[in-house]
ZAVODO-452094 format. One record per residue: residue number from 1; residue in three letters; chain; x, y, z of N, C-alpha, C in turn. Coordinates in pm, 1 decimal, always signed. Layout:
BEGIN
<node n="NUM" res="ALA" chain="A" n_u="X" n_v="Y" n_w="Z" ca_u="X" ca_v="Y" ca_w="Z" c_u="X" c_v="Y" c_w="Z"/>
...
***
This chain:
BEGIN
<node n="1" res="MET" chain="A" n_u="+574.6" n_v="-2556.0" n_w="-948.1" ca_u="+447.2" ca_v="-2493.3" ca_w="-916.1" c_u="+453.0" c_v="-2346.4" c_w="-959.6"/>
<node n="2" res="LYS" chain="A" n_u="+350.2" n_v="-2301.0" n_w="-1026.2" ca_u="+341.4" ca_v="-2162.6" ca_w="-1073.5" c_u="+306.3" c_v="-2070.3" c_w="-957.9"/>
<node n="3" res="THR" chain="A" n_u="+369.5" n_v="-1952.1" n_w="-956.8" ca_u="+348.1" ca_v="-1855.9" ca_w="-848.8" c_u="+271.8" c_v="-1734.6" c_w="-900.3"/>
<node n="4" res="ILE" chain="A" n_u="+166.6" n_v="-1699.4" n_w="-828.5" ca_u="+80.6" ca_v="-1586.0" ca_w="-862.5" c_u="+87.5" c_v="-1483.8" c_w="-749.4"/>
<node n="5" res="LEU" chain="A" n_u="+100.0" n_v="-1356.0" n_w="-785.6" ca_u="+91.8" ca_v="-1246.7" ca_w="-688.7" c_u="-44.6" c_v="-1181.5" c_w="-703.2"/>
<node n="6" res="ILE" chain="A" n_u="-114.1" n_v="-1168.2" n_w="-591.0" ca_u="-243.5" ca_v="-1099.5" ca_w="-587.3" c_u="-224.2" c_v="-968.8" c_w="-512.4"/>
<node n="7" res="ILE" chain="A" n_u="-260.0" n_v="-857.8" n_w="-577.6" ca_u="-250.3" ca_v="-725.7" ca_w="-515.2" c_u="-391.2" c_v="-667.6" c_w="-508.6"/>
<node n="8" res="ASP" chain="A" n_u="-441.6" n_v="-652.4" n_w="-387.2" ca_u="-577.1" ca_v="-598.8" ca_w="-368.5" c_u="-587.7" c_v="-542.0" c_w="-227.9"/>
<node n="9" res="ASP" chain="A" n_u="-651.0" n_v="-426.4" n_w="-214.7" ca_u="-665.2" ca_v="-364.3" ca_w="-83.3" c_u="-781.7" c_v="-421.6" c_w="-3.6"/>
<node n="10" res="GLU" chain="A" n_u="-861.8" n_v="-508.8" n_w="-63.6" ca_u="-973.1" ca_v="-572.3" ca_w="+6.8" c_u="-930.6" c_v="-711.9" c_w="+52.4"/>
<node n="11" res="ASP" chain="A" n_u="-924.9" n_v="-730.2" n_w="+183.7" ca_u="-881.8" ca_v="-857.6" ca_w="+239.4" c_u="-969.8" c_v="-972.7" c_w="+192.5"/>
<node n="12" res="SER" chain="A" n_u="-1100.0" n_v="-951.6" n_w="+183.7" ca_u="-1191.2" ca_v="-1059.6" ca_w="+144.2" c_u="-1162.2" c_v="-1107.7" c_w="+1.7"/>
<node n="13" res="ILE" chain="A" n_u="-1129.6" n_v="-1015.8" n_w="-88.1" ca_u="-1096.2" ca_v="-1052.9" ca_w="-226.6" c_u="-964.1" c_v="-1129.6" c_w="-229.2"/>
<node n="14" res="ARG" chain="A" n_u="-863.4" n_v="-1078.1" n_w="-156.2" ca_u="-733.3" ca_v="-1147.2" ca_w="-150.1" c_u="-750.2" c_v="-1290.5" c_w="-100.5"/>
<node n="15" res="GLN" chain="A" n_u="-826.7" n_v="-1307.7" n_w="+5.7" ca_u="-842.9" ca_v="-1440.3" ca_w="+64.8" c_u="-921.9" c_v="-1534.2" c_w="-26.6"/>
<node n="16" res="LEU" chain="A" n_u="-1026.4" n_v="-1484.1" n_w="-90.5" ca_u="-1104.3" ca_v="-1565.2" ca_w="-183.8" c_u="-1016.4" c_v="-1613.3" c_w="-298.6"/>
<node n="17" res="LEU" chain="A" n_u="-941.0" n_v="-1520.4" n_w="-356.9" ca_u="-854.4" ca_v="-1557.2" ca_w="-468.2" c_u="-745.7" c_v="-1654.4" c_w="-424.2"/>
<node n="18" res="LYS" chain="A" n_u="-687.3" n_v="-1630.3" n_w="-308.1" ca_u="-584.0" ca_v="-1721.3" ca_w="-258.4" c_u="-640.0" c_v="-1862.3" c_w="-240.6"/>
<node n="19" res="GLU" chain="A" n_u="-756.4" n_v="-1871.9" n_w="-180.7" ca_u="-818.4" ca_v="-2002.6" ca_w="-158.2" c_u="-841.5" c_v="-2076.5" c_w="-290.1"/>
<node n="20" res="CYS" chain="A" n_u="-897.2" n_v="-2006.3" n_w="-387.9" ca_u="-926.1" ca_v="-2069.5" ca_w="-517.4" c_u="-798.6" c_v="-2107.7" c_w="-591.2"/>
<node n="21" res="LEU" chain="A" n_u="-704.1" n_v="-2014.9" n_w="-599.2" ca_u="-581.3" ca_v="-2041.3" ca_w="-674.0" c_u="-499.3" c_v="-2152.8" c_w="-609.8"/>
<node n="22" res="THR" chain="A" n_u="-497.2" n_v="-2156.6" n_w="-479.0" ca_u="-425.9" ca_v="-2264.2" ca_w="-408.7" c_u="-491.5" c_v="-2398.0" c_w="-440.1"/>
<node n="23" res="LYS" chain="A" n_u="-622.3" n_v="-2400.4" n_w="-439.2" ca_u="-698.1" ca_v="-2521.6" ca_w="-471.4" c_u="-669.0" c_v="-2568.0" c_w="-614.6"/>
<node n="24" res="TRP" chain="A" n_u="-642.5" n_v="-2472.0" n_w="-703.4" ca_u="-613.2" ca_v="-2503.7" ca_w="-843.3" c_u="-466.1" c_v="-2539.9" c_w="-865.2"/>
<node n="25" res="GLY" chain="A" n_u="-386.6" n_v="-2540.5" n_w="-758.8" ca_u="-247.9" ca_v="-2584.3" ca_w="-769.1" c_u="-144.1" c_v="-2474.8" c_w="-784.2"/>
<node n="26" res="TYR" chain="A" n_u="-181.7" n_v="-2349.9" n_w="-761.4" ca_u="-86.7" ca_v="-2239.2" ca_w="-770.7" c_u="-30.0" c_v="-2206.3" c_w="-632.5"/>
<node n="27" res="HIS" chain="A" n_u="+92.4" n_v="-2157.2" n_w="-631.1" ca_u="+149.7" ca_v="-2098.9" ca_w="-509.9" c_u="+109.9" c_v="-1951.4" c_w="-515.0"/>
<node n="28" res="VAL" chain="A" n_u="+57.2" n_v="-1898.8" n_w="-405.3" ca_u="+1.4" ca_v="-1762.7" ca_w="-404.8" c_u="+71.6" c_v="-1676.7" c_w="-300.7"/>
<node n="29" res="GLN" chain="A" n_u="+106.8" n_v="-1554.7" n_w="-342.3" ca_u="+156.7" ca_v="-1454.0" ca_w="-249.6" c_u="+61.5" c_v="-1335.2" c_w="-255.1"/>
<node n="30" res="LEU" chain="A" n_u="+48.0" n_v="-1266.0" n_w="-141.2" ca_u="-49.3" ca_v="-1157.8" ca_w="-129.3" c_u="+17.6" c_v="-1025.6" c_w="-97.1"/>
<node n="31" res="ALA" chain="A" n_u="-35.5" n_v="-919.4" n_w="-157.1" ca_u="+5.9" ca_v="-782.8" ca_w="-124.9" c_u="-120.5" c_v="-702.0" c_w="-98.7"/>
<node n="32" res="LYS" chain="A" n_u="-118.0" n_v="-622.6" n_w="+8.9" ca_u="-238.8" ca_v="-549.5" ca_w="+49.6" c_u="-255.5" c_v="-414.0" c_w="-18.2"/>
<node n="33" res="ASP" chain="A" n_u="-154.5" n_v="-370.1" n_w="-93.0" ca_u="-165.6" ca_v="-244.2" ca_w="-166.9" c_u="-59.7" c_v="-240.7" c_w="-277.4"/>
<node n="34" res="GLY" chain="A" n_u="-66.0" n_v="-136.9" n_w="-358.5" ca_u="+26.3" ca_v="-124.7" ca_w="-470.4" c_u="+172.2" c_v="-113.8" c_w="-430.4"/>
<node n="35" res="TRP" chain="A" n_u="+199.5" n_v="-41.0" n_w="-321.8" ca_u="+337.5" ca_v="-26.5" ca_w="-275.4" c_u="+396.9" c_v="-160.3" c_w="-234.8"/>
<node n="36" res="GLU" chain="A" n_u="+320.9" n_v="-238.2" n_w="-157.1" ca_u="+369.3" ca_v="-369.4" ca_w="-115.6" c_u="+386.6" c_v="-460.8" c_w="-237.4"/>
<node n="37" res="GLY" chain="A" n_u="+294.9" n_v="-451.5" n_w="-331.9" ca_u="+305.2" ca_v="-530.6" ca_w="-454.4" c_u="+431.1" c_v="-500.1" c_w="-532.1"/>
<node n="38" res="ILE" chain="A" n_u="+461.8" n_v="-373.2" n_w="-549.8" ca_u="+583.8" ca_v="-335.0" ca_w="-622.2" c_u="+708.3" c_v="-382.3" c_w="-548.3"/>
<node n="39" res="ARG" chain="A" n_u="+707.5" n_v="-369.0" n_w="-417.9" ca_u="+822.6" ca_v="-416.7" ca_w="-340.0" c_u="+842.2" c_v="-567.2" c_w="-360.5"/>
<node n="40" res="MET" chain="A" n_u="+733.7" n_v="-642.3" n_w="-358.1" ca_u="+743.5" ca_v="-786.9" ca_w="-377.3" c_u="+787.1" c_v="-821.3" c_w="-519.8"/>
<node n="41" res="ILE" chain="A" n_u="+738.2" n_v="-748.3" n_w="-617.5" ca_u="+777.1" ca_v="-770.5" ca_w="-757.0" c_u="+926.3" c_v="-743.4" c_w="-774.2"/>
<node n="42" res="ASN" chain="A" n_u="+974.3" n_v="-637.0" n_w="-712.8" ca_u="+1116.1" ca_v="-603.2" ca_w="-723.9" c_u="+1204.9" c_v="-705.2" c_w="-653.1"/>
<node n="43" res="ASP" chain="A" n_u="+1156.3" n_v="-760.6" n_w="-540.5" ca_u="+1235.8" ca_v="-853.2" ca_w="-460.0" c_u="+1228.1" c_v="-997.7" c_w="-509.0"/>
<node n="44" res="GLU" chain="A" n_u="+1115.7" n_v="-1037.4" n_w="-563.9" ca_u="+1094.1" ca_v="-1176.3" ca_w="-606.1" c_u="+1161.1" c_v="-1199.9" c_w="-741.1"/>
<node n="45" res="CYS" chain="A" n_u="+1218.8" n_v="-1316.3" n_w="-756.6" ca_u="+1282.9" ca_v="-1349.3" ca_w="-884.1" c_u="+1183.5" c_v="-1348.1" c_w="-999.1"/>
<node n="46" res="LYS" chain="A" n_u="+1069.4" n_v="-1415.1" n_w="-981.3" ca_u="+975.2" ca_v="-1426.4" ca_w="-1091.9" c_u="+836.4" c_v="-1465.0" c_w="-1041.7"/>
<node n="47" res="TYR" chain="A" n_u="+736.8" n_v="-1395.9" n_w="-1093.6" ca_u="+597.4" ca_v="-1438.0" ca_w="-1076.7" c_u="+550.8" c_v="-1485.4" c_w="-1213.2"/>
<node n="48" res="ASP" chain="A" n_u="+469.6" n_v="-1588.8" n_w="-1213.9" ca_u="+417.6" ca_v="-1639.3" ca_w="-1339.9" c_u="+300.1" c_v="-1555.7" c_w="-1389.2"/>
<node n="49" res="ALA" chain="A" n_u="+233.0" n_v="-1486.0" n_w="-1297.7" ca_u="+125.7" ca_v="-1392.1" ca_w="-1331.6" c_u="+98.5" c_v="-1304.1" c_w="-1210.9"/>
<node n="50" res="ILE" chain="A" n_u="+42.8" n_v="-1187.1" n_w="-1239.2" ca_u="+7.7" ca_v="-1092.4" ca_w="-1133.8" c_u="-137.3" c_v="-1050.9" c_w="-1155.6"/>
<node n="51" res="LEU" chain="A" n_u="-216.7" n_v="-1061.5" n_w="-1048.7" ca_u="-354.5" ca_v="-1013.4" ca_w="-1049.6" c_u="-356.7" c_v="-888.9" c_w="-962.8"/>
<node n="52" res="THR" chain="A" n_u="-402.6" n_v="-777.7" n_w="-1017.3" ca_u="-406.6" ca_v="-655.2" ca_w="-939.2" c_u="-540.9" c_v="-585.5" c_w="-951.7"/>
<node n="53" res="ASP" chain="A" n_u="-586.7" n_v="-537.0" n_w="-838.6" ca_u="-704.0" ca_v="-450.0" ca_w="-835.8" c_u="-662.5" c_v="-318.1" c_w="-899.3"/>
<node n="54" res="ILE" chain="A" n_u="-755.3" n_v="-248.3" n_w="-959.0" ca_u="-724.6" ca_v="-116.6" ca_w="-1015.9" c_u="-748.3" c_v="-8.0" c_w="-912.8"/>
<node n="55" res="GLY" chain="A" n_u="-863.9" n_v="-7.3" n_w="-847.9" ca_u="-900.6" ca_v="+99.8" ca_w="-755.8" c_u="-845.2" c_v="+78.2" c_w="-616.3"/>
<node n="56" res="MET" chain="A" n_u="-719.5" n_v="+119.3" n_w="-596.9" ca_u="-657.0" ca_v="+112.5" ca_w="-464.3" c_u="-605.6" c_v="+251.0" c_w="-429.3"/>
<node n="57" res="PRO" chain="A" n_u="-603.1" n_v="+284.8" n_w="-300.5" ca_u="-552.3" ca_v="+415.9" ca_w="-260.7" c_u="-402.2" c_v="+428.5" c_w="-287.1"/>
<node n="58" res="GLU" chain="A" n_u="-358.1" n_v="+549.4" n_w="-304.1" ca_u="-217.7" ca_v="+587.0" ca_w="-327.9" c_u="-166.6" c_v="+534.2" c_w="-460.6"/>
<node n="59" res="LEU" chain="A" n_u="-124.7" n_v="+409.6" n_w="-465.5" ca_u="-69.2" ca_v="+351.5" ca_w="-587.7" c_u="-170.7" c_v="+251.6" c_w="-642.8"/>
<node n="60" res="ASN" chain="A" n_u="-234.0" n_v="+284.5" n_w="-754.7" ca_u="-340.2" ca_v="+198.0" ca_w="-806.8" c_u="-284.1" c_v="+90.7" c_w="-900.5"/>
<node n="61" res="GLY" chain="A" n_u="-371.9" n_v="+5.6" n_w="-949.2" ca_u="-330.7" ca_v="-104.1" ca_w="-1035.5" c_u="-267.9" c_v="-59.6" c_w="-1166.2"/>
<node n="62" res="ASN" chain="A" n_u="-312.6" n_v="+53.6" n_w="-1221.2" ca_u="-248.5" ca_v="+108.0" ca_w="-1341.1" c_u="-102.4" c_v="+140.5" c_w="-1312.6"/>
<node n="63" res="ASP" chain="A" n_u="-76.4" n_v="+201.0" n_w="-1195.7" ca_u="+60.7" ca_v="+235.7" ca_w="-1157.4" c_u="+146.4" c_v="+111.0" c_w="-1142.4"/>
<node n="64" res="VAL" chain="A" n_u="+91.0" n_v="+9.2" n_w="-1080.2" ca_u="+163.1" ca_v="-117.6" ca_w="-1062.2" c_u="+196.3" c_v="-177.8" c_w="-1199.0"/>
<node n="65" res="ALA" chain="A" n_u="+98.9" n_v="-182.5" n_w="-1287.8" ca_u="+120.5" ca_v="-240.0" ca_w="-1420.9" c_u="+224.2" c_v="-158.6" c_w="-1499.4"/>
<node n="66" res="TYR" chain="A" n_u="+218.7" n_v="-27.0" n_w="-1489.2" ca_u="+317.2" ca_v="+57.0" ca_w="-1557.5" c_u="+457.5" c_v="+25.8" c_w="-1506.5"/>
<node n="67" res="HIS" chain="A" n_u="+471.4" n_v="+8.8" n_w="-1375.8" ca_u="+600.8" ca_v="-25.2" ca_w="-1316.5" c_u="+652.5" c_v="-158.2" c_w="-1373.9"/>
<node n="68" res="ILE" chain="A" n_u="+564.9" n_v="-257.0" n_w="-1380.2" ca_u="+604.6" ca_v="-388.0" ca_w="-1432.2" c_u="+644.2" c_v="-377.4" c_w="-1579.3"/>
<node n="69" res="ARG" chain="A" n_u="+561.6" n_v="-311.4" n_w="-1658.6" ca_u="+587.9" ca_v="-299.4" ca_w="-1803.0" c_u="+714.6" c_v="-219.3" c_w="-1832.8"/>
<node n="70" res="SER" chain="A" n_u="+758.7" n_v="-137.2" n_w="-1738.5" ca_u="+879.6" ca_v="-56.0" ca_w="-1755.5" c_u="+1003.4" c_v="-125.4" c_w="-1698.2"/>
<node n="71" res="SER" chain="A" n_u="+989.0" n_v="-249.6" n_w="-1654.3" ca_u="+1098.6" ca_v="-320.0" ca_w="-1588.1" c_u="+1144.2" c_v="-439.4" c_w="-1673.1"/>
<node n="72" res="GLU" chain="A" n_u="+1245.1" n_v="-509.0" n_w="-1621.9" ca_u="+1291.2" ca_v="-630.2" ca_w="-1689.7" c_u="+1189.2" c_v="-744.0" c_w="-1678.0"/>
<node n="73" res="LYS" chain="A" n_u="+1085.8" n_v="-723.9" n_w="-1600.2" ca_u="+980.6" ca_v="-824.6" ca_w="-1583.6" c_u="+857.9" c_v="-791.5" c_w="-1668.6"/>
<node n="74" res="SER" chain="A" n_u="+878.3" n_v="-712.6" n_w="-1772.7" ca_u="+768.4" ca_v="-661.4" ca_w="-1854.5" c_u="+687.2" c_v="-771.0" c_w="-1923.8"/>
<node n="75" res="HIS" chain="A" n_u="+744.5" n_v="-888.7" n_w="-1939.1" ca_u="+675.3" ca_v="-1000.5" ca_w="-2004.8" c_u="+575.1" c_v="-1071.5" c_w="-1912.9"/>
<node n="76" res="THR" chain="A" n_u="+576.8" n_v="-1039.3" n_w="-1783.6" ca_u="+488.4" ca_v="-1106.4" ca_w="-1687.5" c_u="+342.0" c_v="-1077.2" c_w="-1719.9"/>
<node n="77" res="PRO" chain="A" n_u="+258.7" n_v="-1180.6" n_w="-1732.5" ca_u="+116.3" ca_v="-1156.4" ca_w="-1755.9" c_u="+53.2" c_v="-1082.1" c_w="-1636.7"/>
<node n="78" res="ILE" chain="A" n_u="-26.0" n_v="-979.5" n_w="-1668.6" ca_u="-93.5" ca_v="-900.5" ca_w="-1565.8" c_u="-243.1" c_v="-901.6" c_w="-1595.4"/>
<node n="79" res="ILE" chain="A" n_u="-319.1" n_v="-937.8" n_w="-1492.9" ca_u="-465.1" ca_v="-936.7" ca_w="-1503.3" c_u="-517.9" c_v="-827.3" c_w="-1411.9"/>
<node n="80" res="ALA" chain="A" n_u="-596.8" n_v="-737.7" n_w="-1468.7" ca_u="-662.5" ca_v="-632.2" ca_w="-1390.9" c_u="-796.0" c_v="-685.6" c_w="-1340.8"/>
<node n="81" res="ILE" chain="A" n_u="-820.8" n_v="-662.9" n_w="-1212.7" ca_u="-950.4" ca_v="-696.5" ca_w="-1153.3" c_u="-1010.4" c_v="-565.2" c_w="-1106.0"/>
<node n="82" res="THR" chain="A" n_u="-1124.9" n_v="-529.2" n_w="-1161.3" ca_u="-1176.9" ca_v="-395.8" ca_w="-1131.4" c_u="-1328.6" c_v="-391.3" c_w="-1123.9"/>
<node n="83" res="GLY" chain="A" n_u="-1374.9" n_v="-303.2" n_w="-1041.6" ca_u="-1516.5" ca_v="-270.9" ca_w="-1035.6" c_u="-1539.0" c_v="-131.5" c_w="-1093.1"/>
<node n="84" res="LEU" chain="A" n_u="-1430.5" n_v="-67.3" n_w="-1138.2" ca_u="-1436.0" ca_v="+68.3" ca_w="-1192.1" c_u="-1476.8" c_v="+66.9" c_w="-1338.1"/>
<node n="85" res="ARG" chain="A" n_u="-1520.8" n_v="+181.7" n_w="-1384.5" ca_u="-1552.7" ca_v="+198.7" ca_w="-1525.4" c_u="-1424.4" c_v="+188.2" c_w="-1607.2"/>
<node n="86" res="ASN" chain="A" n_u="-1436.0" n_v="+133.1" n_w="-1726.5" ca_u="-1319.2" ca_v="+115.1" ca_w="-1812.2" c_u="-1247.3" c_v="+244.7" c_w="-1845.8"/>
<node n="87" res="SER" chain="A" n_u="-1312.8" n_v="+359.2" n_w="-1836.0" ca_u="-1249.1" ca_v="+486.3" ca_w="-1868.4" c_u="-1134.8" c_v="+518.0" c_w="-1772.3"/>
<node n="88" res="LEU" chain="A" n_u="-1135.8" n_v="+459.9" n_w="-1653.7" ca_u="-1029.1" ca_v="+481.4" ca_w="-1556.1" c_u="-916.7" c_v="+379.0" c_w="-1570.4"/>
<node n="89" res="LEU" chain="A" n_u="-934.3" n_v="+283.5" n_w="-1657.3" ca_u="-841.5" ca_v="+173.4" ca_w="-1673.4" c_u="-750.6" c_v="+196.6" c_w="-1793.8"/>
<node n="90" res="GLN" chain="A" n_u="-622.4" n_v="+179.1" n_w="-1775.3" ca_u="-527.4" ca_v="+187.3" ca_w="-1886.0" c_u="-508.1" c_v="+45.6" c_w="-1940.3"/>
<node n="91" res="SER" chain="A" n_u="-605.7" n_v="+0.8" n_w="-2016.8" ca_u="-614.7" ca_v="-140.0" ca_w="-2055.3" c_u="-496.6" c_v="-191.0" c_w="-2136.5"/>
<node n="92" res="ALA" chain="A" n_u="-423.9" n_v="-104.5" n_w="-2205.3" ca_u="-309.2" ca_v="-149.2" ca_w="-2284.7" c_u="-198.8" c_v="-209.3" c_w="-2197.3"/>
<node n="93" res="LEU" chain="A" n_u="-199.4" n_v="-179.1" n_w="-2068.5" ca_u="-97.9" ca_v="-231.2" ca_w="-1977.2" c_u="-124.5" c_v="-375.3" c_w="-1934.1"/>
<node n="94" res="PHE" chain="A" n_u="-245.4" n_v="-425.0" n_w="-1959.6" ca_u="-288.7" ca_v="-552.7" ca_w="-1905.4" c_u="-309.8" c_v="-656.7" c_w="-2014.3"/>
<node n="95" res="ASP" chain="A" n_u="-284.9" n_v="-781.5" n_w="-1978.1" ca_u="-312.4" ca_v="-892.4" ca_w="-2069.0" c_u="-460.2" c_v="-927.6" c_w="-2069.7"/>
<node n="96" res="LEU" chain="A" n_u="-526.4" n_v="-897.3" n_w="-1958.2" ca_u="-668.2" ca_v="-928.9" ca_w="-1944.4" c_u="-729.0" c_v="-837.9" c_w="-1839.1"/>
<node n="97" res="VAL" chain="A" n_u="-854.5" n_v="-800.4" n_w="-1860.1" ca_u="-929.2" ca_v="-721.3" ca_w="-1762.2" c_u="-1053.1" c_v="-801.3" c_w="-1723.1"/>
<node n="98" res="ILE" chain="A" n_u="-1069.8" n_v="-820.9" n_w="-1592.0" ca_u="-1185.7" ca_v="-892.4" ca_w="-1539.5" c_u="-1264.7" c_v="-796.5" c_w="-1451.6"/>
<node n="99" res="GLN" chain="A" n_u="-1393.0" n_v="-784.3" n_w="-1480.1" ca_u="-1480.7" ca_v="-696.1" ca_w="-1403.8" c_u="-1532.5" c_v="-766.4" c_w="-1278.9"/>
<node n="100" res="LYS" chain="A" n_u="-1535.6" n_v="-694.2" n_w="-1166.2" ca_u="-1600.0" ca_v="-744.2" ca_w="-1044.0" c_u="-1750.2" c_v="-722.9" c_w="-1058.2"/>
<node n="101" res="PRO" chain="A" n_u="-1832.3" n_v="-812.9" n_w="-1012.0" ca_u="-1798.0" ca_v="-945.2" ca_w="-960.0" c_u="-1754.6" c_v="-1034.0" c_w="-1076.0"/>
<node n="102" res="PHE" chain="A" n_u="-1657.0" n_v="-1120.0" n_w="-1051.5" ca_u="-1600.5" ca_v="-1200.0" ca_w="-1158.7" c_u="-1634.3" c_v="-1347.7" c_w="-1142.2"/>
<node n="103" res="ASN" chain="A" n_u="-1624.4" n_v="-1418.6" n_w="-1253.0" ca_u="-1651.6" ca_v="-1561.3" ca_w="-1259.1" c_u="-1520.3" c_v="-1635.3" c_w="-1235.0"/>
<node n="104" res="LEU" chain="A" n_u="-1513.5" n_v="-1716.7" n_w="-1130.3" ca_u="-1389.9" ca_v="-1786.6" ca_w="-1095.0" c_u="-1347.5" c_v="-1888.0" c_w="-1201.3"/>
<node n="105" res="ILE" chain="A" n_u="-1441.0" n_v="-1950.1" n_w="-1267.3" ca_u="-1407.3" ca_v="-2047.1" ca_w="-1372.3" c_u="-1341.2" c_v="-1974.6" c_w="-1489.1"/>
<node n="106" res="MET" chain="A" n_u="-1391.9" n_v="-1854.8" n_w="-1523.2" ca_u="-1330.3" ca_v="-1776.8" ca_w="-1629.5" c_u="-1188.7" c_v="-1735.0" c_w="-1589.5"/>
<node n="107" res="LEU" chain="A" n_u="-1170.3" n_v="-1698.6" n_w="-1462.8" ca_u="-1037.4" ca_v="-1662.1" ca_w="-1414.6" c_u="-942.0" c_v="-1779.8" c_w="-1428.2"/>
<node n="108" res="LYS" chain="A" n_u="-985.0" n_v="-1897.6" n_w="-1388.9" ca_u="-900.8" ca_v="-2017.4" ca_w="-1398.8" c_u="-861.0" c_v="-2043.0" c_w="-1543.7"/>
<node n="109" res="SER" chain="A" n_u="-955.7" n_v="-2037.9" n_w="-1631.6" ca_u="-929.5" ca_v="-2059.8" ca_w="-1773.9" c_u="-833.5" c_v="-1953.9" c_w="-1829.4"/>
<node n="110" res="SER" chain="A" n_u="-852.7" n_v="-1830.2" n_w="-1788.0" ca_u="-766.0" ca_v="-1721.1" ca_w="-1833.4" c_u="-622.9" c_v="-1741.1" c_w="-1786.8"/>
<node n="111" res="LEU" chain="A" n_u="-605.3" n_v="-1779.5" n_w="-1661.1" ca_u="-471.0" ca_v="-1804.9" ca_w="-1609.4" c_u="-404.3" c_v="-1918.6" c_w="-1685.5"/>
<node n="112" res="GLU" chain="A" n_u="-478.7" n_v="-2024.2" n_w="-1711.4" ca_u="-423.1" ca_v="-2138.1" ca_w="-1784.0" c_u="-378.4" c_v="-2098.8" c_w="-1924.4"/>
<node n="113" res="SER" chain="A" n_u="-449.6" n_v="-2005.6" n_w="-1987.2" ca_u="-411.4" ca_v="-1964.0" ca_w="-2122.5" c_u="-296.5" c_v="-1862.0" c_w="-2121.5"/>
<node n="114" res="LEU" chain="A" n_u="-283.1" n_v="-1784.0" n_w="-2015.2" ca_u="-179.1" ca_v="-1680.5" ca_w="-2008.5" c_u="-43.4" c_v="-1732.3" c_w="-1960.9"/>
<node n="115" res="ILE" chain="A" n_u="-45.6" n_v="-1834.1" n_w="-1876.5" ca_u="+79.3" ca_v="-1882.7" ca_w="-1818.1" c_u="+132.1" c_v="-1997.6" c_w="-1902.0"/>
<node n="116" res="PRO" chain="A" n_u="+252.7" n_v="-1981.4" n_w="-1956.1" ca_u="+310.5" ca_v="-2089.5" ca_w="-2037.2" c_u="+331.3" c_v="-2216.7" c_w="-1955.0"/>
<node n="117" res="LYS" chain="A" n_u="+304.9" n_v="-2327.0" n_w="-2018.5" ca_u="+324.6" ca_v="-2456.4" ca_w="-1952.6" c_u="+468.6" c_v="-2503.2" c_w="-1977.2"/>
<node n="118" res="LYS" chain="A" n_u="+527.3" n_v="-2565.4" n_w="-1875.2" ca_u="+660.9" ca_v="-2623.2" ca_w="-1891.0" c_u="+648.3" c_v="-2756.7" c_w="-1962.0"/>
<node n="119" res="ILE" chain="A" n_u="+739.1" n_v="-2780.7" n_w="-2051.7" ca_u="+737.8" ca_v="-2907.8" ca_w="-2127.6" c_u="+831.2" c_v="-3006.1" c_w="-2061.6"/>
***
């Protein structure tokens, strides 16, 4: 089973994504902010993908993505979920950027294309 980490400071977004991803067959872990997300990334052996909000207090999604890209886990697909203007987004750090409000079917399709399938 593929494992996805969701990092978002909005509980309603975390829960919605968890519900959908679980229904689609993913194992989901949640982080309520960037600091918790980084701690989980450092402690967990491997995530198959990471979804992170950009606009979070203290440590934002750009910071989280920079940390991942600077680590041995740099190959992990990262999807930015944002309601912010693209000028605040460091898009080169992300495999995909999804604007809020987002289409769940598009998210599912994007995850399927980003996460390698086991043969």
